[in-house]
C-alpha positions as CSV (number, residue, x, y, z in Angstrom):
1,M,0.0,0.0,0.0
2,E,1.5,3.3,-1.0
3,L,-0.1,6.7,-0.5
4,I,1.3,9.7,-2.4
5,A,0.6,13.2,-1.1
6,E,0.6,16.2,-3.4
7,Q,0.4,19.6,-1.8
8,H,-1.7,22.2,-3.6
9,D,-2.9,25.7,-2.6
10,A,-6.5,24.5,-2.5
11,A,-6.0,21.1,-0.8
12,T,-3.7,18.1,-0.3
13,V,-4.4,15.3,-2.8
14,I,-3.6,11.9,-1.4
15,R,-3.4,9.3,-4.2
16,V,-3.9,5.6,-3.3
17,N,-1.4,3.6,-5.3
18,A,-3.1,0.2,-4.8
19,S,-6.0,-1.7,-6.3
20,R,-7.5,-2.8,-3.0
21,I,-8.3,-1.4,0.4
22,D,-9.4,-4.5,2.3
23,A,-8.7,-6.4,5.5
24,P,-5.0,-7.1,4.8
25,T,-4.2,-3.5,3.9
26,A,-6.7,-1.5,6.0
27,L,-4.4,-1.0,9.1
28,Q,-1.5,0.2,6.9
29,F,-3.8,2.5,5.0
30,K,-5.1,4.0,8.2
31,E,-1.6,4.5,9.7
32,E,-0.3,6.1,6.5
33,M,-3.3,8.4,6.3
34,R,-2.7,9.5,9.9
35,T,0.9,10.3,9.1
36,L,0.0,12.3,6.0
37,T,-2.9,14.2,7.6
38,T,-0.9,15.3,10.6
39,Q,1.8,16.8,8.3
40,A,-0.6,19.2,6.6
41,V,-3.6,21.3,7.4
42,G,-6.9,22.0,5.7
43,R,-8.7,20.0,3.1
44,F,-7.6,16.5,1.9
45,I,-8.9,14.8,-1.3
46,L,-8.4,11.1,-1.3
47,D,-8.0,10.0,-4.9
48,L,-9.3,6.4,-5.2
49,Q,-8.8,6.2,-9.0
50,Q,-6.6,3.1,-8.8
51,V,-8.7,1.3,-6.2
52,D,-11.1,-1.2,-7.8
53,F,-12.1,-3.0,-4.6
54,I,-12.9,-1.9,-1.0
55,D,-14.4,-4.1,1.7
56,S,-15.9,-3.3,5.1
57,S,-12.4,-3.1,6.7
58,G,-11.3,-0.7,4.0
59,L,-14.4,1.4,4.4
60,G,-13.9,1.4,8.1
61,A,-10.3,2.6,7.5
62,V,-11.5,5.5,5.3
63,V,-14.0,6.5,8.0
64,A,-11.4,6.2,10.7
65,S,-9.1,8.5,8.7
66,M,-11.8,11.1,8.5
67,K,-12.6,10.8,12.3
68,Q,-9.0,11.4,13.3
69,L,-8.8,14.7,11.5
70,Q,-8.4,17.9,13.6
71,P,-11.0,20.7,13.6
72,G,-10.8,22.6,10.4
73,Q,-9.6,19.6,8.4
74,A,-11.8,17.8,5.9
75,L,-11.6,14.6,4.0
76,E,-13.2,14.4,0.5
77,L,-13.1,11.5,-2.0
78,A,-12.5,11.6,-5.7
79,A,-12.4,9.3,-8.8
80,L,-14.3,6.3,-7.3
81,Q,-14.4,3.3,-9.6
82,P,-17.9,1.9,-10.1
83,I,-17.7,-1.0,-7.6
84,V,-16.1,1.3,-4.9
85,D,-18.7,4.0,-5.6
86,K,-21.5,1.4,-5.2
87,V,-20.1,0.4,-1.7
88,F,-20.1,4.0,-0.6
89,R,-23.6,4.5,-1.8
90,L,-25.0,1.3,-0.5
91,T,-23.6,2.0,3.0
92,R,-24.8,5.6,2.7
93,M,-21.3,6.9,3.2
94,D,-22.0,9.2,0.2
95,T,-24.0,11.3,2.6
96,I,-21.0,11.6,4.9
97,F,-18.2,12.3,2.4
98,R,-18.2,14.8,-0.4
99,I,-17.4,12.8,-3.5
100,H,-15.9,14.3,-6.7
101,G,-15.5,12.9,-10.1
102,D,-11.8,13.8,-10.5
103,A,-9.2,15.1,-8.0
104,D,-7.3,17.1,-10.6
105,E,-10.5,18.9,-11.7
106,V,-11.2,19.9,-8.1
107,I,-7.8,21.3,-7.7
108,A,-7.9,23.2,-11.0
109,T,-11.4,24.6,-10.3
110,N,-10.3,25.8,-6.8
111,T,-7.1,27.5,-8.0
112,R,-8.7,29.7,-10.7
């Protein structure tokens, strides 16, 4: 599991460089997210473009990553693949997270 953080004026984009967030990778994901989100402030956009599978452990790790943020920080999601998007919608997590079509578009829109 590799997470790559890109600092922008509008937000920090965290790209998940893995095809799955599931039981074997959830703890590592959560720990890496904690490290990255404590090193920056403000808005975080989690780019899930490469993730084509997420299970309940992975979903729990994403929610835990949001809950450990400090006041004034926010976690948003972007580029959900159809199966991942379906999991977020079926669990109603789409009402908790702001979901964008593409992380790069969000950054471009907010820097104009």
